[in-house]
C-alpha positions in Angstrom: 111.2 141.1 -71.7 108.6 138.5 -70.6 108.8 135.0 -72.1 105.9 132.5 -72.3 106.3 129.6 -70.1 105.5 127.4 -73.1 108.6 128.6 -75.1 111.1 125.9 -74.1 114.7 125.3 -75.4 115.3 122.0 -77.2 117.4 119.6 -75.0 118.9 116.8 -77.1 118.2 113.5 -75.4 121.4 111.9 -74.1 122.6 108.6 -75.2 121.2 106.7 -72.2 117.9 108.2 -72.8 118.0 107.2 -76.5 119.1 103.6 -75.5 116.1 103.4 -73.2 113.8 104.8 -75.8 115.1 102.4 -78.5 114.7 99.4 -76.4 110.9 100.0 -76.8 111.5 99.3 -80.6 113.2 95.9 -81.0 114.1 96.4 -84.6 115.3 100.1 -84.5 118.8 99.4 -83.4 121.2 101.2 -81.0 121.7 105.0 -81.2 124.6 106.5 -83.2 123.7 110.2 -83.4 120.9 112.6 -82.6 120.7 116.1 -84.0 117.9 118.8 -83.5 116.2 119.4 -86.9 113.1 121.3 -85.8 112.1 123.5 -82.7 108.7 124.9 -82.1 106.3 125.9 -79.5 104.4 122.6 -79.6 107.2 120.0 -79.9 110.9 119.4 -80.7 112.2 117.1 -83.4 115.5 115.2 -84.0 117.3 113.4 -86.7 118.2 110.0 -85.1 120.6 107.7 -86.7 120.9 104.1 -85.3 122.7 100.9 -86.3 119.6 99.8 -88.3 118.3 103.1 -89.9 117.4 106.7 -89.8 114.5 108.2 -88.0 112.7 111.4 -87.0 112.2 111.4 -83.3 109.6 113.8 -82.0 109.3 114.9 -78.3 105.7 116.0 -77.7 105.8 118.7 -75.0 102.0 118.7 -74.2 101.9 115.0 -73.2 98.3 114.3 -74.2 98.3 110.6 -74.8 94.7 110.5 -76.0 95.2 113.3 -78.6 98.5 111.5 -79.8 97.0 108.1 -80.0 94.1 109.7 -82.1 96.7 111.5 -84.4 98.8 108.3 -84.8 95.6 106.2 -85.5 94.6 108.8 -88.2 97.9 109.0 -89.9 98.1 105.2 -90.1 94.8 104.9 -91.6 95.4 107.7 -94.2 98.8 106.0 -95.1 96.8 102.7 -95.4 94.6 104.5 -98.1 97.7 105.7 -100.0 98.0 109.2 -99.0 101.6 110.6 -98.5 101.7 110.4 -94.7 104.3 108.9 -92.3 102.7 107.1 -89.4 105.0 106.6 -86.3 106.8 103.3 -85.7 104.8 100.9 -83.4 106.7 99.7 -80.3 107.0 96.3 -79.1 104.2 96.9 -76.7 101.9 97.8 -79.5 101.9 101.6 -78.7 103.0 104.5 -80.8 103.8 106.7 -77.8 106.7 106.1 -75.5 106.9 107.8 -72.1 110.3 108.2 -70.5 110.8 110.2 -67.3 107.4 112.0 -68.0 108.3 112.9 -71.6 106.4 111.8 -74.5 108.1 110.5 -77.6 107.2 109.1 -81.1 109.5 107.6 -83.6 109.0 108.1 -87.3 110.7 106.8 -90.3 113.0 109.5 -91.8 111.7 111.0 -95.1 114.2 112.6 -97.4 112.6 115.6 -99.1 112.5 119.4 -99.3 110.0 122.1 -98.7 108.6 124.1 -101.7 107.0 127.5 -101.4 104.3 128.7 -103.8 106.8 130.7 -105.8 108.5 127.4 -106.6 105.5 125.6 -107.6 104.1 125.5 -111.1 100.4 126.1 -111.8 100.2 122.3 -112.4 101.9 121.5 -109.0 99.6 124.1 -107.4 96.6 122.3 -108.9 97.8 118.9 -107.7 98.4 120.6 -104.1 94.8 121.7 -104.0 93.7 118.2 -105.2 95.8 116.7 -102.2 94.3 118.9 -99.6 90.9 118.2 -100.9 91.8 114.4 -100.7 93.0 114.7 -97.1 89.7 116.4 -96.0 87.6 113.8 -97.8 89.6 110.8 -96.5 89.7 112.2 -92.9 85.8 112.4 -93.0 86.0 108.7 -93.9 88.6 107.5 -91.4 87.6 109.7 -88.5 83.9 108.8 -88.8 84.0 106.9 -85.5 86.1 109.3 -83.6 84.5 111.8 -81.2 85.4 115.3 -82.1 87.5 117.0 -79.5 86.0 119.9 -77.8 86.7 123.4 -79.3 87.8 126.1 -76.9 85.1 128.6 -76.1 84.8 131.6 -78.5 86.5 129.6 -81.4 83.6 130.2 -83.7 83.3 133.9 -83.0 85.1 136.3 -85.5 87.8 138.6 -84.1 86.3 141.6 -82.1 87.9 144.8 -83.7 87.6 146.6 -80.3 90.0 144.0 -78.8 92.2 144.4 -81.9 92.5 148.1 -81.3 93.6 147.5 -77.8 96.2 145.0 -79.0 97.4 147.6 -81.6 97.9 150.1 -78.9 99.8 147.8 -76.7 102.1 146.7 -79.5 102.6 150.3 -80.6 104.1 151.1 -77.3 106.3 148.2 -77.2 107.6 148.9 -80.9 108.3 152.5 -80.1 110.1 151.7 -76.8 112.3 149.0 -78.4 115.9 149.6 -77.9 118.0 149.7 -80.1 115.4 150.8 -82.4 115.7 148.9 -85.8 114.3 149.0 -89.3 112.0 146.2 -88.1 110.5 148.3 -85.3 109.9 151.1 -87.7 108.2 148.9 -90.1 106.0 147.4 -87.3 105.0 150.8 -86.1 104.0 151.7 -89.7 102.0 148.6 -90.2 100.2 148.9 -86.9 99.1 152.5 -87.6 98.2 151.5 -91.2 96.1 148.5 -90.0 94.4 150.6 -87.3 93.2 153.0 -89.9 92.2 150.2 -92.2 90.4 148.4 -89.5 88.4 151.5 -88.6 87.1 151.5 -92.1 86.3 147.9 -92.4 84.9 147.1 -89.0 81.3 146.9 -90.3 82.5 143.8 -92.3 82.9 141.6 -89.3 81.5 138.3 -90.1 78.2 137.7 -88.5 77.7 134.9 -85.9 76.9 131.7 -87.6 78.5 132.5 -90.7 81.3 129.9 -90.2 81.7 127.4 -93.1 81.0 123.6 -92.7 83.3 122.0 -90.2 85.1 118.7 -90.7 88.3 117.0 -89.7 91.4 119.0 -90.9 95.2 118.6 -90.7 95.2 122.0 -88.8 98.4 123.3 -90.0 98.8 122.7 -93.6 101.6 125.0 -94.9 105.0 124.7 -96.9 107.1 123.5 -93.8 104.7 120.7 -93.3 104.7 119.3 -96.9 107.9 117.5 -98.0 108.5 117.1 -101.8 110.7 114.7 -103.5 111.2 115.8 -107.0 108.0 117.5 -108.3 105.6 115.6 -106.0 104.7 115.5 -102.3 106.5 112.9 -100.6 104.9 113.4 -97.0 102.5 115.6 -95.1 103.9 116.0 -91.6 103.2 117.6 -88.3 99.6 116.4 -87.5 99.6 117.8 -84.1 96.7 120.3 -84.8 94.5 117.4 -86.2 90.9 118.5 -85.3 87.6 119.6 -86.3 87.5 123.0 -88.0 85.9 124.7 -91.1 87.5 122.7 -94.0 87.3 125.6 -96.6 89.0 127.9 -94.1 91.9 125.5 -93.9 92.1 125.6 -97.7 92.1 129.3 -97.8 94.5 129.8 -95.0 97.0 127.4 -96.5 96.8 129.2 -99.9 97.5 132.5 -98.3 100.8 131.0 -96.7 101.8 128.9 -99.9 101.1 131.6 -102.6 102.1 134.7 -100.8 104.8 136.6 -102.7 107.7 138.4 -100.9 106.0 141.7 -101.8 102.8 140.7 -100.0 100.6 139.8 -102.8 99.0 136.5 -103.8 99.7 134.7 -107.1 96.1 134.6 -108.1 96.6 132.4 -111.0 98.2 129.7 -109.0 95.5 130.3 -106.2 92.8 129.6 -108.8 94.4 126.4 -110.0 94.9 125.2 -106.5 91.2 126.1 -105.5 89.5 124.7 -108.6 91.2 121.3 -107.8 90.3 121.6 -104.1 86.7 122.3 -104.9 86.5 119.4 -107.5 88.0 116.8 -105.1 86.1 117.6 -101.8 83.0 118.9 -103.4 83.0 122.3 -101.6 80.8 124.9 -103.3 81.6 128.4 -104.4 79.5 129.7 -101.4 81.3 127.7 -98.8 84.8 129.0 -100.2 83.5 132.6 -100.4 82.5 132.5 -96.8 85.9 131.0 -95.8 87.8 133.8 -97.9 85.9 136.4 -96.0 86.6 134.9 -92.4 90.2 134.3 -93.2 90.6 137.9 -94.6 89.0 139.1 -91.4 91.2 137.0 -89.4 94.3 138.4 -91.1 93.2 141.9 -90.7 92.8 141.4 -86.9 95.9 139.2 -86.2 99.3 140.4 -85.0 100.7 137.1 -83.7 104.0 137.7 -85.2 104.5 141.0 -83.4 103.2 139.4 -80.3 105.9 136.8 -80.4 108.5 139.4 -80.9 107.4 142.0 -78.4 105.6 140.1 -75.7 107.5 136.9 -75.9 110.9 138.0 -77.0 110.8 135.2 -79.7 112.0 136.5 -83.1 111.6 133.3 -85.1 108.9 134.7 -87.2 110.4 138.1 -87.9 111.3 137.2 -91.5 107.7 136.3 -92.3 106.4 139.5 -91.1 107.0 142.0 -94.0 105.0 139.8 -96.5 102.3 138.8 -94.0 101.8 142.4 -92.9 101.5 143.6 -96.5 99.2 140.9 -97.5 96.4 142.0 -95.2 96.5 145.4 -96.8 96.7 144.1 -100.5 93.9 141.6 -99.8 91.6 144.4 -98.7 92.1 146.2 -101.9 92.1 143.1 -104.1 89.2 141.5 -102.2 86.9 140.8 -105.3 89.8 139.3 -107.2 90.8 137.2 -104.4 87.4 135.9 -103.9 87.0 135.1 -107.5 90.2 133.1 -107.5 88.9 130.9 -104.7 85.4 130.5 -106.1 85.8 130.3 -109.8 
């Protein structure tokens, strides 16, 4: 099984590395313990205890100092305006990125909290979540006004091409059918791939037209339950700003709702979606037409997307397997319930 070169195992920094790192932060103390708390394709995270406190240590694998500096500057400005954001600690040299042996690190204060899914949120909390994302978008527009937008990869604005999706489906079908030992997951994957192929054949004419993308602005880029920490009933911190960039704002709002409010059976809790979306529109001033366009593009994106199966069958990475049943069912249900979903977002 092939494995992507970007999928790297987390290697906990040794005590010498930690000692060298903490010397860049005069008030952080000496290391006591360091334990992995998060692992992803982009970065690795650690809970770091020192003689003077507790920290979240982030190892940035891409090593893009300019992007990291921009990200840290943005979070510092957002926190200064009262948003629940945790900027990195500034080192003695005035920088927020420390480079050791070619590795890029950032040190953040440790925030106690827990992650809540949409099933755990009340309608009131859902409304406050939508208002929070709206505030993030409007405040980013303010604090990033003097920042040049990073270039977007070619083809980013184009909606998924169903012909390429059909090719992906065929490739994944072969891999799912050849998997040994064959499991119930492989059977479900084959069923959903065949189902989606038929559905896409019927819906191909609804591909979003060029230029139909909603208005773009600075966004968090990865707003979902694992990146929002709650303390009690309120958000304590929005974390993981690595995908900060310029994208259609309303699409982030729709995409986030489709993750927060999906039920295990693959349907959306439309009452909570409506509360969330109403607050989002009110805070950031997005109109019903903008949200409708975003709903259509995210629905189309979901209909054409098989990234979870790609991770499993092409990369040998099974971390997203538990998410697949609900996500795969959602694309089918969303197609059937399209008018109701659109109404929940647009009011």
